[in-house]
N, CA, C and O atoms as CSV, one atom per row, in Angstrom:
chain,resi,resn,atom,element,x,y,z
A,1,MET,N,N,109.811,110.847,81.537
A,1,MET,CA,C,110.246,109.575,81.931
A,1,MET,C,C,110.388,109.282,83.421
A,1,MET,O,O,110.906,109.960,84.309
A,2,ASN,N,N,109.792,108.091,83.458
A,2,ASN,CA,C,109.673,107.220,84.320
A,2,ASN,C,C,110.956,106.807,85.043
A,2,ASN,O,O,111.868,106.253,84.429
A,3,ILE,N,N,111.028,107.112,86.510
A,3,ILE,CA,C,112.254,106.667,87.087
A,3,ILE,C,C,111.919,105.885,88.411
A,3,ILE,O,O,110.946,106.010,89.155
A,4,TYR,N,N,113.111,104.960,88.500
A,4,TYR,CA,C,112.726,103.886,89.497
A,4,TYR,C,C,113.483,104.621,90.524
A,4,TYR,O,O,114.380,105.392,90.183
A,5,VAL,N,N,113.181,104.434,91.752
A,5,VAL,CA,C,113.840,104.927,92.888
A,5,VAL,C,C,114.194,103.674,93.906
A,5,VAL,O,O,113.219,103.444,94.621
A,6,GLY,N,N,115.289,102.815,94.171
A,6,GLY,CA,C,115.222,102.012,95.298
A,6,GLY,C,C,116.008,102.119,96.203
A,6,GLY,O,O,116.781,103.077,96.163
A,7,ASN,N,N,116.067,101.311,97.162
A,7,ASN,CA,C,116.525,100.811,98.478
A,7,ASN,C,C,116.374,102.285,99.041
A,7,ASN,O,O,117.370,102.916,99.396
A,8,LEU,N,N,115.084,102.818,99.112
A,8,LEU,CA,C,114.506,103.657,100.246
A,8,LEU,C,C,114.205,103.095,101.550
A,8,LEU,O,O,113.717,102.007,101.856
A,9,PRO,N,N,114.658,104.214,102.351
A,9,PRO,CA,C,113.994,103.897,103.862
A,9,PRO,C,C,112.400,103.064,104.065
A,9,PRO,O,O,111.523,103.751,103.541
A,10,TYR,N,N,112.043,102.230,104.471
A,10,TYR,CA,C,110.646,101.917,104.810
A,10,TYR,C,C,109.923,103.380,105.550
A,10,TYR,O,O,108.701,103.470,105.432
A,11,SER,N,N,110.507,104.277,106.146
A,11,SER,CA,C,110.057,105.453,106.512
A,11,SER,C,C,109.358,106.221,105.269
A,11,SER,O,O,108.277,106.803,105.365
A,12,VAL,N,N,110.168,106.133,104.034
A,12,VAL,CA,C,109.806,107.237,103.331
A,12,VAL,C,C,108.470,107.168,102.175
A,12,VAL,O,O,108.317,106.278,101.338
A,13,GLY,N,N,107.776,108.091,102.342
A,13,GLY,CA,C,106.408,108.046,101.655
A,13,GLY,C,C,106.265,108.847,100.485
A,13,GLY,O,O,107.311,109.440,100.225
A,14,GLY,N,N,105.281,109.083,99.645
A,14,GLY,CA,C,105.350,109.967,98.310
A,14,GLY,C,C,105.887,111.087,98.354
A,14,GLY,O,O,106.708,111.565,97.571
A,15,ASP,N,N,105.270,111.690,99.606
A,15,ASP,CA,C,105.256,113.313,99.279
A,15,ASP,C,C,106.836,113.223,99.603
A,15,ASP,O,O,107.544,113.852,98.816
A,16,GLN,N,N,107.410,112.624,100.511
A,16,GLN,CA,C,109.180,112.762,100.778
A,16,GLN,C,C,109.406,112.570,99.432
A,16,GLN,O,O,109.829,113.575,98.862
A,17,LEU,N,N,109.233,111.439,98.645
A,17,LEU,CA,C,109.928,110.834,97.578
A,17,LEU,C,C,109.671,112.305,96.422
A,17,LEU,O,O,110.703,112.688,95.872
A,18,ARG,N,N,108.668,112.900,96.158
A,18,ARG,CA,C,108.470,114.042,95.405
A,18,ARG,C,C,109.280,115.058,95.922
A,18,ARG,O,O,109.989,115.655,95.112
A,19,THR,N,N,109.324,115.366,97.047
A,19,THR,CA,C,110.275,116.634,97.846
A,19,THR,C,C,111.681,116.555,97.233
A,19,THR,O,O,112.384,117.503,96.885
A,20,LEU,N,N,112.017,114.949,97.152
A,20,LEU,CA,C,113.424,114.885,96.927
A,20,LEU,C,C,113.672,114.892,95.777
A,20,LEU,O,O,114.867,115.027,95.515
A,21,PHE,N,N,113.073,114.808,95.049
A,21,PHE,CA,C,113.327,114.975,93.017
A,21,PHE,C,C,112.717,116.448,92.931
A,21,PHE,O,O,113.253,117.053,92.003
A,22,GLU,N,N,111.782,117.204,93.594
A,22,GLU,CA,C,111.764,118.624,93.132
A,22,GLU,C,C,112.789,119.924,92.911
A,22,GLU,O,O,112.748,121.010,92.333
A,23,ALA,N,N,113.633,119.239,93.635
A,23,ALA,CA,C,114.735,119.950,93.610
A,23,ALA,C,C,115.581,119.985,92.192
A,23,ALA,O,O,116.469,120.806,91.964
A,24,TYR,N,N,115.142,118.921,91.250
A,24,TYR,CA,C,115.952,118.944,90.095
A,24,TYR,C,C,115.086,119.159,88.932
A,24,TYR,O,O,115.493,119.154,87.770
A,25,GLY,N,N,113.710,119.372,89.346
A,25,GLY,CA,C,112.824,119.786,88.165
A,25,GLY,C,C,111.130,119.670,88.743
A,25,GLY,O,O,110.834,119.639,89.938
A,26,THR,N,N,110.221,119.622,87.700
A,26,THR,CA,C,109.216,119.459,87.832
A,26,THR,C,C,108.769,118.183,87.994
A,26,THR,O,O,109.443,117.468,87.252
A,27,VAL,N,N,107.625,117.272,88.851
A,27,VAL,CA,C,107.498,116.083,89.381
A,27,VAL,C,C,106.111,115.898,89.157
A,27,VAL,O,O,105.276,116.453,89.871
A,28,ASP,N,N,105.721,114.932,87.933
A,28,ASP,CA,C,104.485,114.917,87.448
A,28,ASP,C,C,103.738,114.034,88.729
A,28,ASP,O,O,102.790,114.387,89.430
A,29,SER,N,N,104.480,112.829,88.765
A,29,SER,CA,C,103.809,111.766,89.978
A,29,SER,C,C,105.176,111.122,90.662
A,29,SER,O,O,106.281,110.994,90.134
A,30,ALA,N,N,104.739,110.740,92.069
A,30,ALA,CA,C,106.063,110.150,92.910
A,30,ALA,C,C,104.951,109.172,93.828
A,30,ALA,O,O,103.874,109.402,94.377
A,31,SER,N,N,105.779,108.030,93.683
A,31,SER,CA,C,104.712,106.947,94.575
A,31,SER,C,C,105.725,106.162,95.249
A,31,SER,O,O,106.776,106.072,94.615
A,32,VAL,N,N,105.688,105.600,96.308
A,32,VAL,CA,C,106.183,104.728,97.076
A,32,VAL,C,C,105.455,103.386,97.088
A,32,VAL,O,O,104.534,103.309,97.901
A,33,VAL,N,N,105.722,102.224,96.268
A,33,VAL,CA,C,105.015,100.752,96.301
A,33,VAL,C,C,104.741,100.306,97.563
A,33,VAL,O,O,105.702,100.422,98.324
A,34,MET,N,N,103.668,99.794,98.083
A,34,MET,CA,C,103.382,99.286,98.933
A,34,MET,C,C,102.847,98.118,99.190
A,34,MET,O,O,101.877,97.886,98.469
A,35,ASP,N,N,103.244,96.860,100.337
A,35,ASP,CA,C,102.821,95.563,100.524
A,35,ASP,C,C,101.502,95.790,100.310
A,35,ASP,O,O,101.125,96.837,100.836
A,36,LYS,N,N,100.579,95.127,99.669
A,36,LYS,CA,C,99.297,94.750,99.700
A,36,LYS,C,C,98.522,94.384,100.996
A,36,LYS,O,O,97.520,94.899,101.491
A,37,PHE,N,N,99.375,93.220,101.439
A,37,PHE,CA,C,98.909,92.629,102.798
A,37,PHE,C,C,99.317,93.269,104.072
A,37,PHE,O,O,98.501,93.151,104.986
A,38,THR,N,N,100.433,93.937,104.332
A,38,THR,CA,C,101.114,94.421,105.517
A,38,THR,C,C,101.030,96.315,105.473
A,38,THR,O,O,101.258,96.983,106.482
A,39,GLY,N,N,100.708,96.861,104.279
A,39,GLY,CA,C,100.794,98.185,104.122
A,39,GLY,C,C,102.013,98.777,104.577
A,39,GLY,O,O,102.022,99.908,105.063
A,40,GLN,N,N,102.853,98.208,104.472
A,40,GLN,CA,C,104.198,98.779,104.818
A,40,GLN,C,C,104.619,98.699,103.372
A,40,GLN,O,O,104.208,97.848,102.583
A,41,ALA,N,N,105.549,99.746,103.073
A,41,ALA,CA,C,106.519,100.306,102.103
A,41,ALA,C,C,107.264,99.619,101.735
A,41,ALA,O,O,107.749,98.963,102.657
A,42,ARG,N,N,107.803,99.305,100.432
A,42,ARG,CA,C,108.303,97.953,100.378
A,42,ARG,C,C,109.727,98.568,99.661
A,42,ARG,O,O,110.326,97.940,98.788
A,43,GLY,N,N,110.104,99.701,100.096
A,43,GLY,CA,C,111.444,100.173,99.908
A,43,GLY,C,C,111.772,100.690,98.694
A,43,GLY,O,O,112.917,101.143,98.711
A,44,PHE,N,N,111.008,100.845,97.241
A,44,PHE,CA,C,111.078,101.265,96.208
A,44,PHE,C,C,109.619,101.640,95.759
A,44,PHE,O,O,108.497,101.198,96.010
A,45,GLY,N,N,110.347,103.068,94.664
A,45,GLY,CA,C,109.078,103.499,94.181
A,45,GLY,C,C,109.444,104.030,92.524
A,45,GLY,O,O,110.394,103.677,91.826
A,46,PHE,N,N,108.323,105.004,92.191
A,46,PHE,CA,C,108.323,105.416,91.028
A,46,PHE,C,C,108.176,106.760,90.768
A,46,PHE,O,O,107.237,107.249,91.396
A,47,VAL,N,N,108.738,107.482,90.105
A,47,VAL,CA,C,108.754,109.299,89.873
A,47,VAL,C,C,108.561,109.424,88.820
A,47,VAL,O,O,109.119,108.525,88.190
A,48,GLU,N,N,107.789,110.409,87.922
A,48,GLU,CA,C,107.611,110.617,86.770
A,48,GLU,C,C,107.666,112.111,86.430
A,48,GLU,O,O,106.929,113.018,86.817
A,49,MET,N,N,108.669,112.135,85.652
A,49,MET,CA,C,108.900,113.716,84.879
A,49,MET,C,C,109.169,113.710,83.823
A,49,MET,O,O,109.974,112.985,83.239
A,50,SER,N,N,108.237,114.886,83.266
A,50,SER,CA,C,107.941,115.245,81.811
A,50,SER,C,C,109.205,115.467,80.885
A,50,SER,O,O,109.368,115.025,79.748
A,51,ASN,N,N,110.200,116.380,81.755
A,51,ASN,CA,C,111.376,116.940,81.303
A,51,ASN,C,C,112.333,116.162,81.206
A,51,ASN,O,O,112.897,116.112,82.300
A,52,ASP,N,N,112.767,115.587,80.543
A,52,ASP,CA,C,113.857,114.280,80.076
A,52,ASP,C,C,115.208,114.816,80.773
A,52,ASP,O,O,115.887,114.129,81.536
A,53,ALA,N,N,115.506,116.169,80.392
A,53,ALA,CA,C,116.621,116.777,80.861
A,53,ALA,C,C,116.732,116.937,82.536
A,53,ALA,O,O,117.740,116.485,83.078
A,54,GLU,N,N,115.879,117.466,83.202
A,54,GLU,CA,C,115.573,117.610,84.748
A,54,GLU,C,C,115.392,116.249,85.180
A,54,GLU,O,O,115.317,116.344,86.405
A,55,ALA,N,N,115.294,115.199,84.908
A,55,ALA,CA,C,114.860,113.785,84.865
A,55,ALA,C,C,116.284,113.005,84.855
A,55,ALA,O,O,116.563,112.152,85.697
A,56,LYS,N,N,117.107,113.378,83.859
A,56,LYS,CA,C,118.631,113.022,83.849
A,56,LYS,C,C,119.305,113.241,84.885
A,56,LYS,O,O,119.883,112.369,85.535
A,57,ALA,N,N,119.283,114.803,85.205
A,57,ALA,CA,C,120.078,115.550,86.014
A,57,ALA,C,C,119.594,114.990,87.309
A,57,ALA,O,O,120.444,114.981,88.200
A,58,ALA,N,N,118.211,114.441,87.662
A,58,ALA,CA,C,117.831,114.159,88.943
A,58,ALA,C,C,118.255,112.882,89.136
A,58,ALA,O,O,118.867,112.836,90.203
A,59,THR,N,N,118.209,111.722,88.545
A,59,THR,CA,C,118.727,110.393,88.495
A,59,THR,C,C,120.423,110.333,88.939
A,59,THR,O,O,121.061,109.799,89.847
A,60,GLU,N,N,120.791,111.314,87.594
A,60,GLU,CA,C,122.666,111.301,87.902
A,60,GLU,C,C,123.252,111.970,89.688
A,60,GLU,O,O,124.254,111.639,90.323
A,61,ALA,N,N,122.067,113.062,90.083
A,61,ALA,CA,C,122.847,113.362,91.327
A,61,ALA,C,C,122.028,112.428,92.013
A,61,ALA,O,O,122.762,111.909,92.854
A,62,LEU,N,N,120.792,111.903,92.098
A,62,LEU,CA,C,120.530,110.691,93.672
A,62,LEU,C,C,121.135,109.496,93.168
A,62,LEU,O,O,121.412,108.900,94.209
A,63,ASN,N,N,121.381,109.026,92.547
A,63,ASN,CA,C,121.767,107.559,92.067
A,63,ASN,C,C,123.148,107.225,93.214
A,63,ASN,O,O,124.264,107.620,92.875
A,64,GLY,N,N,123.011,106.642,94.271
A,64,GLY,CA,C,124.260,106.675,95.090
A,64,GLY,C,C,124.203,107.686,96.090
A,64,GLY,O,O,125.138,107.884,96.866
A,65,MET,N,N,122.995,108.421,96.101
A,65,MET,CA,C,123.172,109.033,97.326
A,65,MET,C,C,122.522,108.711,98.664
A,65,MET,O,O,121.471,108.081,98.777
A,66,GLN,N,N,123.298,109.238,99.741
A,66,GLN,CA,C,123.010,108.474,101.008
A,66,GLN,C,C,121.778,109.156,101.347
A,66,GLN,O,O,121.737,110.299,100.893
A,67,TYR,N,N,120.790,108.805,101.990
A,67,TYR,CA,C,119.373,109.290,102.129
A,67,TYR,C,C,118.940,108.365,103.686
A,67,TYR,O,O,118.751,107.168,103.903
A,68,ASN,N,N,118.908,109.519,104.507
A,68,ASN,CA,C,118.401,108.683,105.897
A,68,ASN,C,C,119.242,107.005,106.243
A,68,ASN,O,O,118.700,106.038,106.778
A,69,GLY,N,N,120.638,107.090,105.755
A,69,GLY,CA,C,121.378,105.911,106.141
A,69,GLY,C,C,121.331,105.124,104.902
A,69,GLY,O,O,122.017,104.110,105.029
A,70,ARG,N,N,120.834,105.210,103.874
A,70,ARG,CA,C,120.558,104.321,102.834
A,70,ARG,C,C,121.201,104.874,101.624
A,70,ARG,O,O,121.151,106.104,101.583
A,71,GLU,N,N,121.867,104.227,100.499
A,71,GLU,CA,C,122.457,104.557,99.484
A,71,GLU,C,C,121.169,104.392,98.376
A,71,GLU,O,O,120.648,103.306,98.125
A,72,LEU,N,N,120.867,105.353,97.923
A,72,LEU,CA,C,119.996,105.228,96.852
A,72,LEU,C,C,120.102,104.749,95.348
A,72,LEU,O,O,121.169,104.995,94.785
A,73,VAL,N,N,119.182,104.136,94.680
A,73,VAL,CA,C,119.151,103.695,93.616
A,73,VAL,C,C,118.507,104.620,92.914
A,73,VAL,O,O,117.449,105.000,93.415
A,74,ALA,N,N,118.896,105.203,91.681
A,74,ALA,CA,C,117.701,105.849,90.509
A,74,ALA,C,C,118.523,105.776,89.208
A,74,ALA,O,O,119.692,106.045,88.931
A,75,ASN,N,N,117.475,105.312,88.520
A,75,ASN,CA,C,117.548,105.187,86.946
A,75,ASN,C,C,116.094,104.878,86.494
A,75,ASN,O,O,115.083,104.449,87.049
A,76,GLU,N,N,116.449,105.303,85.176
A,76,GLU,CA,C,115.326,104.933,84.107
A,76,GLU,C,C,114.641,103.867,84.477
A,76,GLU,O,O,115.248,102.933,85.001
A,77,ALA,N,N,113.310,103.806,84.284
A,77,ALA,CA,C,112.445,102.430,84.837
A,77,ALA,C,C,112.250,101.696,83.472
A,77,ALA,O,O,111.871,102.287,82.461
A,78,ARG,N,N,112.583,100.159,83.527
A,78,ARG,CA,C,112.144,99.685,82.363
A,78,ARG,C,C,110.760,98.961,81.970
A,78,ARG,O,O,110.185,98.297,82.833
A,79,PRO,N,N,110.310,99.061,80.894
A,79,PRO,CA,C,108.832,98.853,80.875
A,79,PRO,C,C,108.595,97.448,81.743
A,79,PRO,O,O,109.371,96.539,82.038
A,80,ARG,N,N,107.223,97.664,82.015
A,80,ARG,CA,C,107.231,96.332,82.955
A,80,ARG,C,C,106.794,94.846,81.976
A,80,ARG,O,O,105.910,94.769,81.123
A,81,GLU,N,N,107.543,93.988,82.344
A,81,GLU,CA,C,107.203,92.632,81.388
A,81,GLU,C,C,105.824,92.145,81.640
A,81,GLU,O,O,105.161,92.260,82.670
A,82,GLU,N,N,105.501,91.562,80.477
A,82,GLU,CA,C,104.027,90.790,80.654
A,82,GLU,C,C,104.323,89.283,81.404
A,82,GLU,O,O,105.219,88.492,81.110
A,83,ARG,N,N,103.664,89.192,82.077
A,83,ARG,CA,C,103.825,87.993,82.929
A,83,ARG,C,C,102.352,86.919,82.222
A,83,ARG,O,O,101.278,87.418,81.886
A,84,PRO,N,N,102.622,85.683,82.151
A,84,PRO,CA,C,101.462,84.950,82.167
A,84,PRO,C,C,100.687,84.859,83.055
A,84,PRO,O,O,101.110,84.838,84.211
A,85,ARG,N,N,99.215,84.772,82.761
A,85,ARG,CA,C,98.271,84.966,84.041
A,85,ARG,C,C,98.479,83.556,84.949
A,85,ARG,O,O,98.702,82.545,84.283
A,86,ARG,N,N,98.449,83.475,85.753
A,86,ARG,CA,C,98.256,82.176,86.959
A,86,ARG,C,C,96.998,81.494,87.019
A,86,ARG,O,O,96.000,82.050,87.477
A,87,GLU,N,N,96.990,80.419,86.620
A,87,GLU,CA,C,95.289,79.657,86.518
A,87,GLU,C,C,95.575,79.051,87.808
A,87,GLU,O,O,96.680,78.625,88.146
A,88,PHE,N,N,94.227,79.033,88.699
A,88,PHE,CA,C,93.928,77.864,89.875
A,88,PHE,C,C,93.269,77.082,89.723
A,88,PHE,O,O,92.339,77.262,88.937
A,89,SER,N,N,93.372,76.188,90.200
A,89,SER,CA,C,92.374,74.966,90.533
A,89,SER,C,C,91.128,75.165,91.419
A,89,SER,O,O,91.259,75.719,92.510
A,90,PRO,N,N,90.481,74.933,91.189
A,90,PRO,CA,C,89.148,75.268,92.249
A,90,PRO,C,C,89.177,74.098,93.660
A,90,PRO,O,O,88.586,74.249,94.729
A,91,ARG,N,N,89.887,73.159,93.325
A,91,ARG,CA,C,90.173,72.008,94.448
A,91,ARG,C,C,91.544,72.718,95.164
A,91,ARG,O,O,91.911,72.353,96.282
A,92,GLY,N,N,92.291,73.817,94.366
A,92,GLY,CA,C,93.375,74.128,95.731
A,92,GLY,C,C,94.507,73.356,95.322
A,92,GLY,O,O,94.491,72.778,94.235
A,93,GLY,N,N,95.726,73.281,96.280
A,93,GLY,CA,C,96.871,72.519,96.557
A,93,GLY,C,C,97.734,72.969,95.166
A,93,GLY,O,O,98.537,73.902,95.182
A,94,GLY,N,N,97.504,72.334,94.225
A,94,GLY,CA,C,98.447,72.769,92.898
A,94,GLY,C,C,99.130,71.561,92.538
A,94,GLY,O,O,99.719,71.366,91.475
A,95,TYR,N,N,98.978,70.554,93.752
A,95,TYR,CA,C,99.844,69.063,93.307
A,95,TYR,C,C,99.077,68.131,92.417
A,95,TYR,O,O,99.647,67.180,91.881
A,96,GLY,N,N,97.833,68.369,92.248
A,96,GLY,CA,C,96.986,67.529,91.162
A,96,GLY,C,C,96.906,66.240,91.991
A,96,GLY,O,O,97.527,66.164,93.052
A,97,GLN,N,N,96.063,65.095,91.478
A,97,GLN,CA,C,95.343,64.144,92.385
A,97,GLN,C,C,97.033,62.884,92.106
A,97,GLN,O,O,97.685,62.393,91.184
A,98,ARG,N,N,97.004,62.914,93.417
A,98,ARG,CA,C,98.111,61.536,93.465
A,98,ARG,C,C,97.523,60.071,93.822
A,98,ARG,O,O,96.648,59.940,94.678
A,99,GLU,N,N,98.134,58.845,93.017
A,99,GLU,CA,C,97.335,57.792,93.336
A,99,GLU,C,C,97.816,57.206,94.335
A,99,GLU,O,O,98.803,57.508,95.005
A,100,ARG,N,N,96.819,56.008,94.474
A,100,ARG,CA,C,97.608,55.341,95.901
A,100,ARG,C,C,97.402,54.004,95.429
A,100,ARG,O,O,96.503,53.677,94.653
A,101,PHE,N,N,98.460,53.071,96.034
A,101,PHE,CA,C,98.935,52.013,95.478
A,101,PHE,C,C,98.770,50.684,96.554
A,101,PHE,O,O,99.164,49.567,96.220
């Protein structure tokens, strides 16, 4: 089961997230999403647990729990939505050409 974890303190990394969930079972992976421009944590992450019973116990226990002054959100992650690919004009701008009168 893939678990979404939101409202994380910005100081929390993947190792701390893994440790938090390991109290409820075996964690296959844990990662915090980072901003690609600043390198700072974005305040949410994902945890994968192969045992559904352990994952359910973890989400029930951690959802709404206070962690470093923040109330965590933990629930089953929804599948990622496919978004249409954005096309960029080689001229840039995106406004098209304007006519002059």
